[in-house]
Steps between C-alpha positions, in 0.01 A plus 500: 500500500554390141792281397737680263714319247810588700339342808420191295863471393609540862249237613639236265857588593431454871292187435782342300748578778274349766432185299861410430621582851777253601295390801194425287200703382407773746198663343315472830585554864309179579689179425196295400321778314676551169267743325571842353316753286630730227238768423501683167276736308264305270615712205857383563419136423754476218768673707432244773544212255840638401610495862361149542699374202817654638440353846432153361817517292710612798358230726550230236865595474521458878363146480134576574190362334207741465136414448289780355127467557236697312182560701330595174570154355376330816180706495432422134565130563247499785242672280563252218442208738149628560412386150399683183128492581546652844735769369264586214212533745709723728589726207136526398386582854780755547401675177138515610595638840741753346225627270332635813828630649868414492496469877230234486694302241816514710306395811368198313849393390632540853226275634591229248878523499576569866401148617731356235811692599469595868594297806763229554361290213496784249785667314725448803470123458604529135803711591596259779474202266729661241759604757510159668519315168791721391679453831456122479642504147816674624577336836870578466414871491286505813688799643523681167145495367286812459137548396406827330123552492382760250217622274295566814311777324288233330336429837375858538238564631401145590771410749723668758861389480541518878271196511725319253807527722303410810381176342848418364657510845632152584429364150817586306760255642686806634571626148541881507203662327502852356168653398520763226228740610334753266395785723615767739662494838312695764692562819745246640304178445193600299444407136224614265431238234523662156511835681120483519399264780505643853841431658533153648728497802470125560849430366766313695761465222777748444413763242793599276696724485 
C-alpha cells in the first residue's frame, strides 16, 4: 500500500494532535516507548519537508523544542572519520568490482559500510548522542522535546531502519522520536524500505496515520 500525499497530510495532522495532547505526548500505547514512524513515498521527499517545516513551526509556537537529525549527515560523517586514504581505497575497489557487475560492486560496499553503521555502536549511537545532547541543553523543556529523524534513504541498501529503532530503545532520555520513513506500508505493521526491500514486520512503534 503506497502512501498518498493526502495520507501524508493526514499523518502529520494526527501526529501533531497526539504530540500536543494536554496529558503529554501519546504517539505510542506504551508509556516508556515513545517512537513513531511516518512513511512516505521516496519521490515525495520535498512534500515531506514541507510538512516537517509546518509541524516544527506549530510545535515551536506551543513551546516545544525540536531536534531534526539527518541520517545522511551522520553516515557521511562516519565515512569521513575513516580517513581519506581508506575512503579512496574503498572507491577504487568498488569501481573495480563494479566493472565486473554492479551487483558485485554493491556487495563490496555493503561489506565495508555495514560494520560501520549497524549495531548499537553504529548509526544508532550517533542518533542517541545527538538526542541526549539536545535534551541536556534544554532541561526546562524535558516534556516538550521532539526528535525528528530523517534522510533515511541515504542508508539504503546498507541498513534496515527497524534495527535503528531497536538500538535506540532506552537511549533517548524518553524524548519522543519520529522516524520519517521513505517506503511503503504493507499490511497493518509491515514496511518496505524504499518500496524495494522485502517488507519488514519487526516494528513496534505506531505507524502514522
